[in-house]
N, C-alpha and C positions, 0 to 999 in steps of 0.2 A: 391443871391441864387446860382449862379455858383461857387462863392468862397466857400460856405458851402459844396457843392458837392465835390469840389476838395479836401477840408480838410478831409471830412468824408470818402470818398472812399478808401484812403490808409489804414485807420483803419479797415474798413470792410474786405478788402483783407487780412490784417495781421491776423485778428481774425480767418478767414476761414482757413488760412495756419496753425495756431496753432492747431486748432481742428483736421485737417487732419493729422498733424504730431503726435499728441497724440494718435489718433486711430491706426495709422500705427505702432507706438511703442508698444501699448498694444497687437495688433494682432501678432506682431513678438515675443513678450514675451510669448504669449499664445501658439504659434506654437513651440517655444523652449521648453516650459514646456511639451508639448505633446510629443516631440521627446525624452526627458529625461525619461518620464513615459513609453513610448513604449520600449525604450532600457532596462529599468529595468524589464519590463514584459518579454521580450525576454530572459534576463539573468536567470530569475526564471524558465522559461520553459526549457532552455538548462541545467540548473543545476540539475543533477540527484538526487532525494531525496532518503533517506534510505527507503528501503522496510520494512514494519513492519507486524507482524501477531498479531491478537487479540486472546487471550486465556482466559478461565476462568474455575475454578474448582467449583463444586457445591455440596452442602450438603443440601438436602431438599429444603427449600425456600431460603436458603442463598447461595451466590456465591461470589467468589473473582475474579473480572476481572483484567487482566493485559495485557501488550503488550511486545513484544520482537523484536529485530532487526534480520532480515532475511539476510543471506549471501549466495552468490553463487546460487542464484535462476536462474534456467535454464528451458526453455521451448523449447524442441526439437520437431520440426514439420517435419515429413517425406515429401519430395517432391513427388508429384504425377502428372501424365499426364492427368488423367481423371478429370471429374467435381464432383467427390465424396467429401465427408466430409473431409476438410483439417485437422481437429483435431482428426480424427478417431483413429490414432495410435500415438498420441502425447506422449511425455515423460516429466515428471516433476520431478525436484529434487531441494532440498534446504537444508540449514542449519540454525539453530537458536541458538544464543548464550544465554544460560540461565542466564549469568551474566548481560545481558541487560534487564532482566525482570523488569518491572516497573508498579506499581499500581498508577494510576493518583491521585495526591494530597494526598498521604498517605505514608509517610516514614516508618511507623510502619508495614503496610501490605506489602510494598516492601521488607522490611527486612525479613518478614516471607516467602514470595515467593522465596527469595534467601537463605533460610535456607540450610546449607550444607547437602548433601545427599538427598535432595528432588528432585531437577532437576540437581544440580551441583554435579558431582561425584568427586572422589579423583583425577582422571586424568583430570579433568576440560574439559571433552568431550562436544562437541556441540551436539545438537539434530539434527539428520540427517534423511532426508526422500528421498527415491528414488522409483519412480513408477516402477511397474513390468507389470501390465496389465491395459488396459483402455477399458471400455465397453460403447458404445453409448446407452443411456437410452431414448433419445428423441431429439427433436430439441434443440441444444445448451445445452444439459444436459448429463453429463458423470459420470460414476462410475470409480474412480481411485484407484486401489489396489496397495499396495506397502509395503516397509519395513521401519519402523521407529525405529531409535536407540536413546535410552535415557540412559545416563550414560554408554554407550558402550553396552547396552543390546538391541538386535534387535528383533522386533516383527512385525507380519503382521498387517496392518491396512487397513481400507477402507475409502476413502474420496469421496466427491461428488464435481464436478466442473460444474458451470453454466457459460455459455457464454453470454456476453452482446454484442449484434450485431445490427448495423444499418440495417434496412430492405433492403436497397439497396446494402449492402455488402454481400459477400459470407462467410467471416470469422469474428468471434467475435473480437472486438477491445480490450476487457478486459475480464478477467476470475475471478470468485469468487470460491475459494476453501474452503470447510467447512467439518466438521465431528466431531466425538467424539471418545474417547478412554478410556479404563478401566485402570486406573493407577495400579491396582493390577496385571495386566499382566506383569508389570515391577518390581513387588515386592515393589511398593511405597505405604506405609501406610501414607497418608497425615496427618491425625490427630496425629499419634504417633510421626512423625518427627517434625511437627510444634508445636503441643501442649503438646507433651510428653506422650500422652495417646491415645490408640486406642478407637474409638467410636463404640457404639453398632450398629449405622447406619453410616457406614464409608463413608468418602468423597472419592469417587473413580473415578468419571467421570470428564474428562477434555475435553472441547470443543475448537475447533480452527476455525478461520475464517480469510481469507486473500483475498484481491482484488489486482490484478496487471494487468498492461498493457501488451498486447500481443507483440506489436512491440518492446517494450523496452527490453524484455527478450527472444524474439524469436531467435532460431537458426535452420536453415534449414539443414536437414540431408538427406542422400539417402533413398529412399523409401524402404519398406520391400519387 
């Protein structure tokens, strides 16, 4: 009996050692994979994504939604010493390249929205917006007046900006800009340019919507 115990005992010890070794290896690989995944996540967060704006033109019950790349987006926030609304006198400006307009999953509609002289002028100008006045409408709600230039033609527009804020924070972490404009103000007859014929009920309204992070585009400036 003692001989059997002496023979079996080493095998039991060896088996236990193999099991522990395998568990340790798997745990190490798992931690290694977690580290790689974490690093990839950090890289994605650090990598600044292109800011885009959603737009669509509408004709009755029909609409053509598309998106464009936003360049030089700036959010200027005046510094202030009191505890008042930090976004009360903010300034917003941005540019949109109409050559980047794209209708999701439709090359045909993308080609139409990029029709020469619709939004892309002879000088290949970008669409440019710069705020002139901001009015506080309510908690985290603002009316932003400014000048919008399409094909080099500048007109007054009115947008609305809504702040998304954590209840514990004093300033919104992100803003949503939205509004509409009459394309006829810029002499743009959508139907004639795209379809070759003016419509009795013209496509004239274009809507815009854009969400962006405050911290990513914030620039502090001297208070008024």
